[in-house]
Backbone as a printed PyTorch tensor [residue, N CA C, xyz], in Angstrom:
tensor([[[-268.2600,   84.2290,  131.0840],
         [-267.1350,   85.1180,  130.8790],
         [-266.3050,   84.5960,  129.7080]],

        [[-265.6670,   85.4870,  128.9680],
         [-264.9330,   85.0800,  127.7740],
         [-263.5300,   84.6030,  128.1300]],

        [[-262.9160,   83.9310,  127.1770],
         [-261.5670,   83.3980,  127.3750],
         [-260.5510,   84.5230,  127.5140]],

        [[-259.4610,   84.1940,  128.1910],
         [-258.3390,   85.1320,  128.3420],
         [-257.4650,   85.0020,  127.1030]],

        [[-257.1890,   86.1100,  126.4760],
         [-256.3210,   86.1130,  125.2960],
         [-254.9750,   86.6920,  125.7060]],

        [[-253.9090,   85.9810,  125.3090],
         [-252.5590,   86.4290,  125.6450],
         [-251.6010,   85.9350,  124.5780]],

        [[-250.3770,   86.3820,  124.6530],
         [-249.3560,   86.0450,  123.6550],
         [-248.1800,   85.3950,  124.3590]],

        [[-247.6730,   84.3210,  123.7700],
         [-246.4930,   83.6500,  124.3220],
         [-245.2940,   84.5930,  124.1780]],

        [[-244.5740,   84.8930,  125.2600],
         [-243.4360,   85.8110,  125.1730],
         [-242.2400,   85.2280,  124.4200]],

        [[-242.2330,   83.9170,  124.2000],
         [-241.1000,   83.2780,  123.5380],
         [-241.2790,   83.2230,  122.0190]],

        [[-242.4640,   82.7430,  121.5750],
         [-242.6660,   82.5540,  120.1320],
         [-243.6940,   83.5140,  119.5460]],

        [[-244.2870,   84.3450,  120.3870],
         [-245.2720,   85.3570,  119.9770],
         [-246.5580,   84.7390,  119.4210]],

        [[-246.8420,   83.5090,  119.7670],
         [-248.0650,   82.8370,  119.3410],
         [-249.2430,   83.4020,  120.1310]],

        [[-250.3490,   83.6910,  119.4690],
         [-251.5490,   84.1730,  120.1290],
         [-252.2780,   82.9670,  120.7340]],

        [[-252.6100,   83.0620,  122.0320],
         [-253.2260,   81.9430,  122.7480],
         [-254.4760,   82.4030,  123.4740]],

        [[-255.3450,   81.4230,  123.7880],
         [-256.5500,   81.6780,  124.5850],
         [-256.6400,   80.6010,  125.6680]],

        [[-257.1620,   81.0080,  126.8390],
         [-257.3440,   80.0480,  127.9420],
         [-258.5940,   80.4530,  128.7110]],

        [[-259.2770,   79.4840,  129.3320],
         [-260.4550,   79.8350,  130.1350],
         [-260.0400,   80.6580,  131.3590]],

        [[-260.9360,   81.4780,  131.8740],
         [-260.5930,   82.3660,  132.9960],
         [-260.1330,   81.6380,  134.2610]],

        [[-260.5660,   80.3940,  134.4640],
         [-260.1620,   79.6950,  135.6800],
         [-258.6910,   79.2760,  135.6500]],

        [[-257.9950,   79.4050,  134.5030],
         [-256.5720,   79.0520,  134.4110],
         [-255.6640,   80.2540,  134.6670]],

        [[-256.2390,   81.3920,  135.0020],
         [-255.4620,   82.6090,  135.2360],
         [-254.4280,   82.3780,  136.3330]],

        [[-253.1470,   82.6770,  136.0460],
         [-252.0660,   82.5300,  137.0110],
         [-251.3880,   81.1760,  136.9800]],

        [[-251.8930,   80.2060,  136.2370],
         [-251.2940,   78.8680,  136.1860],
         [-250.1740,   78.8240,  135.1480]],

        [[-249.2340,   77.9170,  135.3480],
         [-248.1580,   77.6860,  134.3960],
         [-248.5950,   76.6120,  133.4120]],

        [[-248.4200,   76.8880,  132.1370],
         [-248.7450,   75.9010,  131.1010],
         [-247.5800,   75.8360,  130.1240]],

        [[-247.5580,   74.7910,  129.3060],
         [-246.5800,   74.6920,  128.2230],
         [-247.2230,   75.2570,  126.9570]],

        [[-246.5050,   76.1410,  126.2920],
         [-247.0060,   76.7250,  125.0490],
         [-247.1560,   75.6190,  124.0170]],

        [[-248.3150,   75.4850,  123.3570],
         [-248.4990,   74.4180,  122.3670],
         [-247.6420,   74.6300,  121.1190]],

        [[-247.1480,   75.8110,  120.9250],
         [-246.3570,   76.0940,  119.7300],
         [-244.8670,   75.8420,  119.9450]],

        [[-244.3030,   76.3850,  121.0630],
         [-242.8550,   76.2680,  121.2860],
         [-242.4930,   75.3910,  122.4800]],

        [[-243.4760,   74.9020,  123.2180],
         [-243.3000,   74.0250,  124.3790],
         [-242.5690,   74.6920,  125.5370]],

        [[-242.4750,   75.9890,  125.5730],
         [-241.8710,   76.7250,  126.6840],
         [-242.9210,   76.8890,  127.7890]],

        [[-242.4760,   76.9670,  129.0150],
         [-243.3650,   77.1430,  130.1490],
         [-243.7180,   78.6240,  130.2760]],

        [[-245.0350,   78.9150,  130.2970],
         [-245.4960,   80.3070,  130.4240],
         [-246.6360,   80.3820,  131.4290]],

        [[-246.8470,   81.5680,  131.9740],
         [-247.9250,   81.7900,  132.9280],
         [-249.1120,   82.3990,  132.1900]],

        [[-250.3040,   81.8720,  132.4270],
         [-251.5230,   82.4200,  131.8280],
         [-251.8180,   83.7290,  132.5490]],

        [[-251.7950,   84.8080,  131.8050],
         [-252.0450,   86.1240,  132.4100],
         [-252.7950,   86.9910,  131.4160]],

        [[-253.4010,   88.0110,  131.9540],
         [-254.1490,   88.9470,  131.1060],
         [-253.1730,   89.6970,  130.2120]],

        [[-253.6040,   89.9160,  128.9930],
         [-252.7560,   90.6730,  128.0730],
         [-252.6350,   92.1090,  128.5500]],

        [[-251.4350,   92.6190,  128.4850],
         [-251.2010,   93.9960,  128.9230],
         [-251.5200,   94.9350,  127.7620]],

        [[-252.2230,   96.0120,  128.0540],
         [-252.5010,   96.9580,  126.9720],
         [-251.1970,   97.6090,  126.5140]],

        [[-251.1310,   98.0090,  125.2610],
         [-249.9040,   98.6690,  124.7970],
         [-249.6220,   99.9140,  125.6270]],

        [[-248.3280,  100.1740,  125.8550],
         [-247.9310,  101.3060,  126.7030],
         [-248.4730,  102.6280,  126.1710]],

        [[-248.2040,  102.8900,  124.9450],
         [-248.7540,  104.0990,  124.3300],
         [-248.7050,  103.9160,  122.8270]],

        [[-249.6520,  104.4940,  122.1760],
         [-249.6500,  104.4180,  120.7210],
         [-248.7380,  105.5170,  120.1890]],

        [[-247.9020,  105.1800,  119.2470],
         [-247.0140,  106.2080,  118.7040],
         [-247.8300,  107.2620,  117.9610]],

        [[-247.3830,  108.5000,  118.0040],
         [-248.1320,  109.5440,  117.3020],
         [-248.0820,  109.2850,  115.8070]],

        [[-249.1190,  109.6800,  115.0820],
         [-249.1040,  109.4620,  113.6400],
         [-247.9430,  110.2360,  113.0100]],

        [[-247.3530,  109.6830,  111.9770],
         [-246.2170,  110.3840,  111.3590],
         [-246.6620,  111.7210,  110.7820]],

        [[-245.8050,  112.7000,  110.9390],
         [-246.1290,  114.0110,  110.4220],
         [-245.9540,  114.0210,  108.9210]],

        [[-246.8480,  114.7210,  108.2660],
         [-246.7650,  114.8380,  106.8160],
         [-245.5900,  115.7580,  106.4930]],

        [[-244.7320,  115.3310,  105.5730],
         [-243.5340,  116.0860,  105.2450],
         [-243.7420,  117.0500,  104.0870]],

        [[-244.8410,  116.8810,  103.3350],
         [-245.0770,  117.7490,  102.1830],
         [-246.4590,  118.3690,  102.2590]],

        [[-246.6530,  119.3690,  101.4230],
         [-247.9490,  120.0320,  101.3050],
         [-248.0760,  120.5310,   99.8730]],

        [[-249.2450,  121.0000,   99.5190],
         [-249.4650,  121.5300,   98.1720],
         [-249.1400,  123.0270,   98.1710]],

        [[-248.4620,  123.4660,   97.1210],
         [-248.1680,  124.8920,   96.9640],
         [-249.4900,  125.6220,   96.7480]],

        [[-249.7450,  126.7440,   97.4520],
         [-251.0090,  127.4570,   97.2760],
         [-251.1270,  128.1430,   95.9170]],

        [[-250.0210,  128.2480,   95.1870],
         [-250.0500,  128.9340,   93.8940],
         [-250.1880,  127.9570,   92.7280]],

        [[-249.4180,  126.8460,   92.7570],
         [-249.4300,  125.9290,   91.6140],
         [-249.9240,  124.5280,   91.9700]],

        [[-250.1780,  124.2680,   93.2400],
         [-250.6910,  122.9890,   93.7410],
         [-249.7220,  121.8190,   93.5980]],

        [[-248.4650,  122.0700,   93.3200],
         [-247.4620,  120.9990,   93.2730],
         [-247.0240,  120.6660,   94.6950]],

        [[-246.5430,  119.4340,   94.9110],
         [-246.0760,  119.0010,   96.2230],
         [-244.7300,  119.6580,   96.5560]],

        [[-244.6670,  120.2920,   97.7240],
         [-243.4370,  120.9300,   98.2020],
         [-243.2370,  120.5320,   99.6620]],

        [[-242.0390,  120.7290,  100.1840],
         [-241.7700,  120.4330,  101.5880],
         [-242.5550,  121.3730,  102.4920]],

        [[-242.9010,  120.8890,  103.6730],
         [-243.6320,  121.7220,  104.6350],
         [-242.8010,  122.9470,  105.0320]],

        [[-241.4890,  122.8010,  105.0470],
         [-240.6180,  123.8860,  105.4800],
         [-240.1770,  124.7980,  104.3380]],

        [[-240.7150,  124.5760,  103.1420],
         [-240.2880,  125.3710,  101.9780],
         [-240.6560,  126.8350,  102.1680]],

        [[-239.7190,  127.7110,  101.8170],
         [-239.9660,  129.1500,  101.8810],
         [-240.2870,  129.7020,  100.4980]],

        [[-239.9230,  128.9150,   99.4700],
         [-240.1670,  129.3090,   98.0870],
         [-240.4930,  128.0370,   97.3130]],

        [[-241.4870,  128.0870,   96.4300],
         [-241.8900,  126.9120,   95.6580],
         [-240.8460,  126.6050,   94.5900]],

        [[-240.3810,  125.3620,   94.5570],
         [-239.3730,  124.9800,   93.5730],
         [-239.9760,  124.7870,   92.1860]],

        [[-241.2970,  124.7470,   92.0900],
         [-241.9480,  124.5330,   90.8070],
         [-242.3210,  125.8510,   90.1200]],

        [[-243.0070,  126.7210,   90.8540],
         [-243.4680,  127.9640,   90.2320],
         [-242.6400,  129.1730,   90.6310]],

        [[-241.7940,  129.0450,   91.6630],
         [-240.9190,  130.1440,   92.0650],
         [-241.5640,  131.1700,   92.9870]],

        [[-242.8190,  130.9630,   93.3680],
         [-243.4910,  131.9130,   94.2620],
         [-242.9160,  131.8200,   95.6690]],

        [[-242.8140,  132.9650,   96.3330],
         [-242.3170,  133.0290,   97.6990],
         [-243.4770,  132.7350,   98.6390]],

        [[-243.3000,  131.7570,   99.5170],
         [-244.3580,  131.3200,  100.4260],
         [-244.2270,  131.9430,  101.8060]],

        [[-243.0140,  132.2610,  102.2370],
         [-242.7470,  132.8070,  103.5540],
         [-242.9850,  134.3180,  103.5280]],

        [[-243.8810,  134.7980,  104.3920],
         [-244.2280,  136.2240,  104.4020],
         [-243.0200,  137.1070,  104.7190]],

        [[-242.1750,  136.6940,  105.6740],
         [-241.0190,  137.5240,  106.0270],
         [-240.0340,  137.5930,  104.8640]],

        [[-239.8620,  136.5050,  104.1580],
         [-238.9800,  136.5060,  102.9910],
         [-239.5710,  137.3670,  101.8770]],

        [[-240.8820,  137.3200,  101.7200],
         [-241.5470,  138.1290,  100.6960],
         [-241.3520,  139.6180,  100.9950]],

        [[-241.5320,  140.0060,  102.2740],
         [-241.3410,  141.4140,  102.6520],
         [-239.8850,  141.8260,  102.4770]],

        [[-238.9750,  140.9430,  102.8390],
         [-237.5510,  141.2300,  102.7060],
         [-237.1830,  141.4400,  101.2390]],

        [[-237.7160,  140.6270,  100.3610],
         [-237.4140,  140.7530,   98.9280],
         [-238.0610,  141.9950,   98.3290]],

        [[-239.2580,  142.3650,   98.8170],
         [-239.9410,  143.5180,   98.2290],
         [-239.3380,  144.8390,   98.7050]],

        [[-238.7590,  144.8710,   99.9250],
         [-238.1890,  146.1120,  100.4430],
         [-236.6980,  146.2290,  100.1870]],

        [[-236.0600,  145.1290,   99.7720],
         [-234.6120,  145.1640,   99.5330],
         [-234.3150,  145.9880,   98.2870]],

        [[-233.2840,  146.8790,   98.3690],
         [-232.9370,  147.6490,   97.1740],
         [-232.3730,  146.7170,   96.1050]],

        [[-232.8110,  146.9480,   94.8910],
         [-232.3350,  146.0570,   93.8310],
         [-231.0190,  146.5910,   93.2810]],

        [[-230.0290,  145.7270,   93.2360],
         [-228.7140,  146.0940,   92.7370],
         [-228.6760,  146.0870,   91.2170]],

        [[-229.5710,  145.3600,   90.6260],
         [-229.5880,  145.2810,   89.1700],
         [-231.0220,  145.3600,   88.6820]],

        [[-231.1480,  145.7240,   87.4520],
         [-232.4930,  145.7790,   86.8900],
         [-232.9970,  144.3490,   86.7190]],

        [[-234.2880,  144.1670,   86.8320],
         [-234.8080,  142.8100,   86.7100],
         [-234.5360,  142.2690,   85.3060]],

        [[-234.1050,  141.0200,   85.2830],
         [-233.7960,  140.4210,   83.9890],
         [-235.0970,  140.1020,   83.2590]],

        [[-235.0940,  140.3380,   81.9570],
         [-236.3200,  140.0430,   81.2100],
         [-236.5850,  138.5360,   81.2120]],

        [[-237.8410,  138.2180,   81.2780],
         [-238.1800,  136.8030,   81.2770],
         [-238.0260,  136.2440,   79.8730]],

        [[-237.4540,  135.0800,   79.8080],
         [-237.2520,  134.4320,   78.5220],
         [-238.5210,  133.6630,   78.1900]],

        [[-239.0770,  133.9770,   77.0380],
         [-240.2740,  133.2850,   76.5860],
         [-239.8260,  132.1760,   75.6550]],

        [[-240.1610,  130.9820,   76.0170],
         [-239.7480,  129.8440,   75.2170],
         [-240.8790,  129.4790,   74.2680]],

        [[-240.5530,  129.4270,   72.9800],
         [-241.5570,  129.0800,   71.9900],
         [-241.7880,  127.5840,   71.9990]],

        [[-243.0060,  127.2210,   71.7160],
         [-243.3470,  125.8240,   71.6420],
         [-243.0140,  125.3180,   70.2500]],

        [[-242.2740,  124.2390,   70.1760],
         [-241.9320,  123.6400,   68.8960],
         [-242.7820,  122.3940,   68.7300]],

        [[-243.5450,  122.3710,   67.6600],
         [-244.3970,  121.2240,   67.4020],
         [-243.6840,  120.3140,   66.4250]],

        [[-243.4340,  119.1000,   66.8390],
         [-242.7750,  118.1240,   65.9780],
         [-243.8490,  117.1800,   65.4700]],

        [[-243.9800,  117.1280,   64.1430],
         [-244.9910,  116.2560,   63.5550],
         [-244.3440,  114.9460,   63.1540]],

        [[-245.0980,  113.8650,   63.2120],
         [-244.5440,  112.5940,   62.7780],
         [-244.2330,  112.6180,   61.2840]],

        [[-243.3410,  111.7670,   60.8870],
         [-242.9280,  111.7160,   59.4820],
         [-244.1530,  111.4670,   58.6080]],

        [[-244.2650,  112.2130,   57.5240],
         [-245.3860,  112.0560,   56.6080],
         [-246.4160,  113.1500,   56.7540]],

        [[-246.3640,  113.9240,   57.8350],
         [-247.3000,  115.0230,   58.0240],
         [-246.6020,  116.3320,   57.7290]],

        [[-247.3700,  117.3310,   57.3930],
         [-246.8110,  118.6580,   57.1870],
         [-246.4010,  118.8870,   55.7470]],

        [[-245.6200,  119.9060,   55.5310],
         [-245.1730,  120.3080,   54.2030],
         [-244.2810,  119.2240,   53.5880]],

        [[-244.3850,  119.0790,   52.2680],
         [-243.5870,  118.0790,   51.5540],
         [-242.0980,  118.2970,   51.7850]],

        [[-241.6650,  119.5570,   51.7780],
         [-240.2520,  119.8510,   51.9410],
         [-239.7730,  119.6130,   53.3680]],

        [[-240.7000,  119.5270,   54.3250],
         [-240.3080,  119.2160,   55.7020],
         [-240.0280,  117.7340,   55.8660]],

        [[-240.7810,  116.8990,   55.1480],
         [-240.6000,  115.4600,   55.3000],
         [-239.5120,  114.9160,   54.3960]],

        [[-239.2980,  115.5360,   53.2570],
         [-238.1940,  115.1450,   52.3690],
         [-237.2260,  116.3200,   52.3140]],

        [[-236.0010,  116.0290,   52.0440],
         [-235.0790,  117.1520,   51.9340],
         [-235.2170,  117.7910,   50.5530]],

        [[-234.6210,  118.9400,   50.3680],
         [-234.7780,  119.7080,   49.1330],
         [-234.2370,  118.9200,   47.9400]],

        [[-233.1860,  118.1510,   48.1240],
         [-232.6220,  117.3580,   47.0260],
         [-233.6190,  116.3490,   46.4920]],

        [[-234.3230,  115.6870,   47.3760],
         [-235.3460,  114.7240,   46.9420],
         [-236.4470,  115.4340,   46.1680]],

        [[-236.8320,  116.6130,   46.6090],
         [-237.8720,  117.3700,   45.9190],
         [-237.4190,  117.7500,   44.5090]],

        [[-236.1610,  118.1680,   44.3560],
         [-235.6500,  118.5520,   43.0300],
         [-235.6080,  117.3340,   42.1190]],

        [[-235.1550,  116.1900,   42.6240],
         [-235.1060,  114.9650,   41.8160],
         [-236.5120,  114.5680,   41.3880]],

        [[-237.4780,  114.6670,   42.2910],
         [-238.8570,  114.3340,   41.9560],
         [-239.3850,  115.2400,   40.8500]],

        [[-239.0960,  116.5330,   40.9290],
         [-239.5620,  117.4850,   39.9090],
         [-238.8940,  117.1850,   38.5680]],

        [[-237.6140,  116.8980,   38.5580],
         [-236.8990,  116.5990,   37.3050],
         [-237.4830,  115.3430,   36.6600]],

        [[-237.7280,  114.2970,   37.4380],
         [-238.3080,  113.0640,   36.8930],
         [-239.6950,  113.3280,   36.3390]],

        [[-240.4850,  114.1280,   37.0390],
         [-241.8350,  114.4520,   36.5670],
         [-241.7720,  115.1990,   35.2400]],

        [[-240.8410,  116.1360,   35.1060],
         [-240.7040,  116.8880,   33.8440],
         [-240.2840,  115.9460,   32.7200]],

        [[-239.3720,  115.0060,   32.9670],
         [-238.9250,  114.0570,   31.9380],
         [-240.0810,  113.1600,   31.5060]],

        [[-240.8570,  112.6630,   32.4420],
         [-242.0050,  111.8090,   32.1090],
         [-243.0130,  112.5760,   31.2670]],

        [[-243.3080,  113.8130,   31.6440],
         [-244.2510,  114.6290,   30.8680],
         [-243.6990,  114.8680,   29.4660]],

        [[-242.4130,  115.1320,   29.3640],
         [-241.7870,  115.3720,   28.0530],
         [-241.8700,  114.1180,   27.1840]],

        [[-241.6220,  112.9450,   27.7450],
         [-241.6940,  111.6790,   26.9820],
         [-243.1140,  111.4310,   26.5110]],

        [[-244.0820,  111.6440,   27.3720],
         [-245.4880,  111.4580,   27.0050],
         [-245.8570,  112.4260,   25.8750]],

        [[-245.3960,  113.6380,   25.9680],
         [-245.6890,  114.6540,   24.9480],
         [-245.0560,  114.2510,   23.6090]],

        [[-243.8250,  113.7710,   23.6080],
         [-243.1250,  113.3880,   22.3730],
         [-243.7860,  112.1630,   21.7560]],

        [[-244.2100,  111.1790,   22.5580],
         [-244.8520,  109.9710,   22.0410],
         [-246.2180,  110.2370,   21.4500]],

        [[-246.9130,  111.2170,   21.9130],
         [-248.2380,  111.5390,   21.4060],
         [-248.1720,  112.2940,   20.0960]],

        [[-247.0540,  112.7990,   19.6750],
         [-246.9640,  113.5400,   18.4130],
         [-246.5950,  112.6810,   17.2770]]])
């Protein structure tokens, strides 16, 4: 027969003893308290697993609360009664047009049009210097 496994109630040390010591008083080797060798008691009950608090939206797959009636990410109505209520409710105002937001692409410095990376003043100065250099070269060659 296998050893009896039990836990010291004072220091929570896991202990083992041969079956013939069942019911005897011993001193715990860890805390030196007097304890009775007894069979370990099974846990009273296992706690239920924690309930999941979120779920995926069926429309956009983002995480939302289990109790959500409307998705905070995509705006879709998830609750059937709320959906029916909104569809049958008389509208007091015309639906507002949806605002379409344009995508702005920002390029790193050095990419794109010359006038985008330098201001117009720099471009004018560059052109003036280029014209002067060409004029000097032309005059020296004659």
